[in-house]
N, CA, C and O atoms as a MOPAC input file, in Angstrom:
PM7 MOZYME 1SCF
protein

 N     97.49200 1    82.52600 1    88.26300 1
 C     96.04100 1    82.50100 1    88.13200 1
 C     95.57400 1    81.05900 1    88.31200 1
 O     96.19200 1    80.11900 1    87.81100 1
 N     94.49000 1    80.91300 1    89.02500 1
 C     93.94600 1    79.58800 1    89.30100 1
 C     92.95500 1    79.17000 1    88.22000 1
 O     92.37500 1    80.01300 1    87.53500 1
 N     92.77000 1    77.86900 1    88.07700 1
 C     91.75200 1    77.29000 1    87.20000 1
 C     91.88900 1    77.72300 1    85.74700 1
 O     90.89200 1    77.96800 1    85.06700 1
 N     93.10700 1    77.81400 1    85.28400 1
 C     93.36400 1    78.28000 1    83.92200 1
 C     92.69100 1    77.37700 1    82.89000 1
 O     92.12300 1    77.86800 1    81.91500 1
 N     92.75200 1    76.04900 1    83.10100 1
 C     92.15900 1    75.14200 1    82.12000 1
 C     90.64000 1    75.31100 1    82.04700 1
 O     90.05200 1    75.16400 1    80.97600 1
 N     90.01100 1    75.61500 1    83.16600 1
 C     88.55900 1    75.85400 1    83.17500 1
 C     88.25400 1    77.15700 1    82.45000 1
 O     87.33500 1    77.22100 1    81.63300 1
 N     89.01500 1    78.18000 1    82.74700 1
 C     88.81500 1    79.47600 1    82.08700 1
 C     88.99500 1    79.34300 1    80.56900 1
 O     88.23400 1    79.92000 1    79.79100 1
 N     90.01000 1    78.57800 1    80.16300 1
 C     90.25200 1    78.37100 1    78.73800 1
 C     89.13300 1    77.57300 1    78.09200 1
 O     88.76900 1    77.82400 1    76.94300 1
 N     88.58200 1    76.60500 1    78.83500 1
 C     87.47200 1    75.81100 1    78.30100 1
 C     86.24300 1    76.68800 1    78.07700 1
 O     85.53400 1    76.52000 1    77.08500 1
 N     85.98900 1    77.61400 1    78.98700 1
 C     84.86400 1    78.53800 1    78.83100 1
 C     85.08800 1    79.41300 1    77.60200 1
 O     84.17900 1    79.61600 1    76.79700 1
 N     86.29200 1    79.92200 1    77.46900 1
 C     86.60900 1    80.77900 1    76.33200 1
 C     86.53200 1    80.00700 1    75.01800 1
 O     85.98900 1    80.50500 1    74.03200 1
 N     87.07700 1    78.79300 1    75.00500 1
 C     87.07000 1    77.98300 1    73.78800 1
 C     85.64900 1    77.63000 1    73.35800 1
 O     85.36700 1    77.50600 1    72.16600 1
 N     84.75900 1    77.47000 1    74.33300 1
 C     83.36500 1    77.15300 1    74.03100 1
 C     82.56900 1    78.40400 1    73.67300 1
 O     81.37900 1    78.32800 1    73.36800 1
 N     83.23800 1    79.55300 1    73.71200 1
 C     82.61200 1    80.84200 1    73.39900 1
 C     81.41700 1    81.12400 1    74.30800 1
 O     80.35600 1    81.57500 1    73.87600 1
 N     81.64600 1    80.83300 1    75.58700 1
 C     80.62500 1    81.05900 1    76.59900 1
 C     81.03900 1    82.21500 1    77.49700 1
 O     82.20400 1    82.61000 1    77.53300 1
 N     80.07700 1    82.73900 1    78.20700 1
 C     80.33200 1    83.76700 1    79.20400 1
 C     80.23500 1    83.11100 1    80.58300 1
 O     79.51900 1    82.12600 1    80.76200 1
 N     80.96300 1    83.66900 1    81.55500 1
 C     80.93600 1    83.07700 1    82.89100 1
 C     79.53800 1    83.07500 1    83.48400 1
 O     79.18200 1    82.15300 1    84.21800 1
 N     78.73600 1    84.09500 1    83.17900 1
 C     77.38200 1    84.12300 1    83.73900 1
 C     76.53700 1    82.96700 1    83.20000 1
 O     75.65600 1    82.46900 1    83.90100 1
 N     76.79600 1    82.53600 1    81.96400 1
 C     76.07100 1    81.40300 1    81.39500 1
 C     76.44800 1    80.11100 1    82.10900 1
 O     75.59100 1    79.28800 1    82.42900 1
 N     77.74000 1    79.94900 1    82.35300 1
 C     78.22000 1    78.75700 1    83.05400 1
 C     77.68800 1    78.75600 1    84.48500 1
 O     77.25100 1    77.72100 1    84.98800 1
 N     77.72600 1    79.90900 1    85.13400 1
 C     77.23400 1    80.02000 1    86.50800 1
 C     75.76900 1    79.60800 1    86.59300 1
 O     75.38200 1    78.85200 1    87.48400 1
 N     74.95500 1    80.10700 1    85.66200 1
 C     73.52900 1    79.76600 1    85.66200 1
 C     73.33500 1    78.26100 1    85.47500 1
 O     72.47500 1    77.66000 1    86.12000 1
 N     74.13200 1    77.65400 1    84.59400 1
 C     74.02100 1    76.21800 1    84.35000 1
 C     74.45500 1    75.40500 1    85.56700 1
 O     73.93200 1    74.31800 1    85.81300 1
 N     75.41200 1    75.93600 1    86.32700 1
 C     75.88000 1    75.26800 1    87.54000 1
 C     74.86400 1    75.44500 1    88.66700 1
 O     74.75800 1    74.60800 1    89.56400 1
 N     74.11800 1    76.55300 1    88.60300 1
 C     73.12300 1    76.82400 1    89.64200 1
 C     73.62000 1    77.77100 1    90.71100 1
 O     73.12700 1    77.76400 1    91.83900 1
 N     74.61400 1    78.60100 1    90.34800 1
 C     75.13700 1    79.60300 1    91.27600 1
 C     75.12400 1    80.95900 1    90.57900 1
 O     74.93300 1    81.04300 1    89.36600 1
 N     75.32800 1    82.01300 1    91.35500 1
 C     75.40000 1    83.34400 1    90.75400 1
 C     76.75800 1    83.53100 1    90.08700 1
 O     77.71700 1    82.81200 1    90.36800 1
 N     76.81000 1    84.51700 1    89.19700 1
 C     78.07800 1    84.81600 1    88.53400 1
 C     79.13600 1    85.20700 1    89.55800 1
 O     80.29800 1    84.82300 1    89.42800 1
 N     78.74100 1    85.96600 1    90.57300 1
 C     79.72400 1    86.38500 1    91.57700 1
 C     80.25800 1    85.18800 1    92.36400 1
 O     81.43000 1    85.16700 1    92.73800 1
 N     79.41200 1    84.20100 1    92.61600 1
 C     79.86900 1    82.98800 1    93.30400 1
 C     80.87600 1    82.23800 1    92.44700 1
 O     81.90200 1    81.78000 1    92.95100 1
 N     80.59200 1    82.10900 1    91.15700 1
 C     81.52300 1    81.42100 1    90.26400 1
 C     82.86400 1    82.15500 1    90.22800 1
 O     83.92100 1    81.52500 1    90.25700 1
 N     82.81900 1    83.47100 1    90.16700 1
 C     84.05700 1    84.26200 1    90.16600 1
 C     84.84500 1    84.05000 1    91.45100 1
 O     86.07300 1    83.97100 1    91.42600 1
 N     84.14200 1    83.95800 1    92.56700 1
 C     84.81100 1    83.69300 1    93.85100 1
 C     85.43000 1    82.30500 1    93.85100 1
 O     86.53400 1    82.11400 1    94.36100 1
 N     84.72000 1    81.33300 1    93.28000 1
 C     85.27900 1    79.98500 1    93.18600 1
 C     86.59400 1    80.01300 1    92.42500 1
 O     87.53900 1    79.31200 1    92.78900 1
 N     86.66200 1    80.81800 1    91.37000 1
 C     87.84300 1    80.84300 1    90.51500 1
 C     89.05400 1    81.48700 1    91.18600 1
 O     90.16300 1    81.39300 1    90.66100 1
 N     88.87000 1    82.12300 1    92.30700 1
 C     89.99800 1    82.75300 1    93.01300 1
 C     90.93800 1    81.72600 1    93.61800 1
 O     92.11000 1    82.01800 1    93.85800 1
 N     90.43200 1    80.52600 1    93.86700 1
 C     91.23700 1    79.42800 1    94.40900 1
 C     91.00300 1    78.21100 1    93.52300 1
 O     90.06000 1    78.17600 1    92.73300 1
 N     91.86700 1    77.22100 1    93.66400 1
 C     91.66000 1    75.99200 1    92.89200 1
 C     90.31700 1    75.39000 1    93.27900 1
 O     89.96600 1    75.32700 1    94.45800 1
 N     89.58100 1    74.95400 1    92.28100 1
 C     88.27500 1    74.35700 1    92.51600 1
 C     88.43200 1    73.00800 1    93.21600 1
 O     89.42800 1    72.30700 1    93.03900 1
 N     87.42300 1    72.66700 1    94.01300 1
 C     87.38300 1    71.32100 1    94.57600 1
 C     87.04100 1    70.36600 1    93.43500 1
 O     86.63500 1    70.80100 1    92.35700 1
 N     87.20300 1    69.09300 1    93.66900 1
 C     86.86200 1    68.10800 1    92.64000 1
 C     85.38400 1    68.21600 1    92.26200 1
 O     85.03400 1    68.13200 1    91.08500 1
 N     84.51700 1    68.40300 1    93.26300 1
 C     83.08100 1    68.51700 1    92.99800 1
 C     82.77000 1    69.76000 1    92.16200 1
 O     82.00300 1    69.69000 1    91.20200 1
 N     83.36300 1    70.88900 1    92.52800 1
 C     83.14400 1    72.11900 1    91.77100 1
 C     83.63800 1    71.97200 1    90.33500 1
 O     82.95800 1    72.37500 1    89.39100 1
 N     84.81700 1    71.39600 1    90.17900 1
 C     85.39600 1    71.19400 1    88.84500 1
 C     84.46600 1    70.33900 1    87.98100 1
 O     84.22200 1    70.66900 1    86.82000 1
 N     83.95300 1    69.25300 1    88.53700 1
 C     83.04100 1    68.38500 1    87.79500 1
 C     81.76800 1    69.13200 1    87.40600 1
 O     81.29000 1    68.99600 1    86.27900 1
 N     81.21500 1    69.91900 1    88.32900 1
 C     79.98600 1    70.67100 1    88.04800 1
 C     80.21000 1    71.69300 1    86.93900 1
 O     79.37700 1    71.83600 1    86.04400 1
 N     81.33500 1    72.40400 1    86.99800 1
 C     81.61700 1    73.43400 1    85.99800 1
 C     81.87000 1    72.79500 1    84.63200 1
 O     81.34200 1    73.26800 1    83.62500 1
 N     82.66300 1    71.73800 1    84.58600 1
 C     82.93500 1    71.06900 1    83.31400 1
 C     81.66500 1    70.47200 1    82.71500 1
 O     81.47400 1    70.51700 1    81.50000 1
 N     80.79500 1    69.91300 1    83.55700 1
 C     79.52700 1    69.36900 1    83.06700 1
 C     78.65600 1    70.48800 1    82.49500 1
 O     77.98900 1    70.30000 1    81.47800 1
 N     78.66200 1    71.63900 1    83.14400 1
 C     77.87900 1    72.78000 1    82.66300 1
 C     78.40600 1    73.26200 1    81.31900 1
 O     77.62600 1    73.54100 1    80.40800 1
 N     79.71900 1    73.36100 1    81.19100 1
 C     80.31700 1    73.78100 1    79.92000 1
 C     79.93900 1    72.79600 1    78.82300 1
 O     79.55000 1    73.19900 1    77.72700 1
 N     80.05200 1    71.51800 1    79.11700 1
 C     79.71300 1    70.48700 1    78.13800 1
 C     78.24300 1    70.57700 1    77.73300 1
 O     77.91400 1    70.47600 1    76.55100 1
 N     77.37100 1    70.76600 1    78.70300 1
 C     75.93300 1    70.86000 1    78.41100 1
 C     75.63200 1    72.08700 1    77.56800 1
 O     74.83500 1    72.01700 1    76.63200 1
 N     76.25500 1    73.20200 1    77.88700 1
 C     76.00900 1    74.42900 1    77.12900 1
 C     76.53000 1    74.33200 1    75.70500 1
 O     75.99600 1    74.96900 1    74.79700 1
 N     77.56600 1    73.53800 1    75.51300 1
 C     78.08800 1    73.31800 1    74.15600 1
 C     77.20100 1    72.36100 1    73.38700 1
 O     77.37400 1    72.18700 1    72.18100 1
 N     76.24800 1    71.73500 1    74.07500 1
 C     75.36800 1    70.77200 1    73.42000 1
 C     75.85600 1    69.35800 1    73.54800 1
 O     75.42000 1    68.47000 1    72.81600 1
 N     76.77100 1    69.14400 1    74.48700 1
 C     77.37100 1    67.81600 1    74.63600 1
 C     76.72600 1    66.91900 1    75.63600 1
 O     77.20600 1    65.80700 1    75.85700 1
 N     75.64600 1    67.35500 1    76.26100 1
 C     74.98000 1    66.48800 1    77.22400 1
 C     74.18500 1    67.28000 1    78.22600 1
 O     74.08000 1    68.50400 1    78.14400 1
 N     73.62800 1    66.55900 1    79.17300 1
 C     72.78700 1    67.19400 1    80.19900 1
 C     73.64100 1    67.69000 1    81.34500 1
 O     74.70100 1    67.13700 1    81.63800 1
 N     73.17200 1    68.72300 1    81.97600 1
 C     73.86200 1    69.29700 1    83.12500 1
 C     73.03100 1    69.00200 1    84.35600 1
 O     71.80500 1    69.10600 1    84.32500 1
 N     73.69900 1    68.63400 1    85.44600 1
 C     72.91600 1    68.41500 1    86.64500 1
 C     73.66300 1    67.88200 1    87.74700 1
 O     73.10300 1    67.65400 1    88.82000 1

C-alpha cells in the first residue's frame, strides 16, 4: 500500500479523507486516486499541510 504514513497521519488526527481533500482543494475521489501511487513532493506537502491545519496547527494553502 502506498502513502502509509499519510494515511496513518489522517487516522491519527481523527480526520476523514473527504475533509483532507476539501482542505487540499481537490475532490475526495482525486485524493483517493493520488493515494494509489506514491505522492509527489508537492502533493505530500499539500496533504500534510492540510492535515496540520485541520488539527489546528496552522494555516493551509
